[in-house]
C-alpha positions as CSV (number, residue, x, y, z in Angstrom):
1,M,50.7,-13.8,24.0
2,E,54.8,-15.9,24.4
3,R,55.2,-13.9,27.7
4,F,51.8,-14.8,29.3
5,L,52.7,-19.0,28.2
6,S,56.2,-18.5,29.6
7,R,55.1,-16.9,33.1
8,L,51.8,-19.7,33.1
9,F,54.7,-22.6,32.3
10,E,57.2,-21.1,35.3
11,K,53.8,-21.4,37.4
12,M,52.9,-24.6,36.2
13,R,56.5,-25.9,36.7
14,N,55.6,-25.6,40.7
15,V,52.3,-27.3,40.8
16,K,53.0,-31.3,40.7
17,A,51.8,-33.0,37.7
18,G,49.1,-34.7,39.4
19,Y,46.8,-31.5,40.0
20,I,47.3,-30.7,36.1
21,A,46.4,-34.3,35.3
22,A,43.1,-34.6,38.0
23,F,42.1,-30.7,36.2
24,I,42.4,-31.8,32.5
25,F,40.6,-35.4,33.4
26,F,38.1,-33.4,35.6
27,T,37.5,-30.7,32.5
28,V,37.2,-34.0,30.2
29,A,34.5,-35.6,32.4
30,I,32.2,-32.5,32.6
31,L,32.7,-32.4,28.5
32,L,31.6,-35.7,28.4
33,C,28.3,-35.6,30.6
34,I,27.1,-31.8,29.2
35,F,27.9,-33.0,25.2
36,G,28.6,-36.6,25.1
37,F,31.4,-38.6,23.5
38,F,31.2,-37.6,19.9
39,K,30.4,-33.8,20.5
40,T,33.5,-33.8,23.3
41,L,35.6,-35.6,21.1
42,F,34.9,-32.6,17.8
43,I,35.8,-29.9,20.8
44,V,39.3,-31.9,21.4
45,L,39.9,-32.4,17.5
46,F,39.0,-28.9,16.9
47,T,41.0,-27.2,19.6
48,L,44.0,-29.6,18.6
49,V,44.0,-28.3,15.3
50,G,43.6,-24.9,16.3
51,F,46.4,-24.8,18.7
52,F,48.9,-26.6,15.5
53,V,48.0,-24.4,12.9
54,G,48.5,-21.3,15.4
55,A,51.8,-22.9,16.4
56,F,53.2,-23.7,13.3
57,L,51.5,-21.1,10.7
58,F,51.2,-18.1,13.0
59,S,54.7,-18.2,14.9
60,D,56.4,-16.5,11.9
61,R,55.5,-13.3,10.5
62,S,56.2,-13.8,7.3
63,K,54.6,-17.2,7.1
64,F,51.4,-15.3,8.3
65,K,51.7,-12.5,6.0
66,D,52.1,-15.3,2.7
67,F,49.1,-17.1,4.3
68,L,46.9,-13.6,4.0
69,D,48.4,-12.7,0.6
70,R,47.0,-16.6,-0.5
71,I,43.6,-15.4,1.1
72,L,42.9,-11.8,0.3
73,P,44.7,-9.9,-2.3
74,P,47.8,-8.6,-1.9
75,G,48.0,-4.9,-1.4
76,R,44.5,-3.9,-1.2
77,F,44.7,-4.1,2.8
78,R,48.2,-2.7,3.0
């Protein structure tokens, strides 16, 4: 995943910022037209929460292991 993101960011460096912003706002406009304001806000909020949980919790294997130990009984699945 890290390699994929680094390649994606390398490709995005060659693209002008206006194109990226236009794509983001076009996507938000389509979501607003299809789902409405509050459903779109809900989707964006949970997407951001998922990104931050993935970035901070699952970035380190020991943090992920501790997280699984809190949810699942230790030793049962390992």
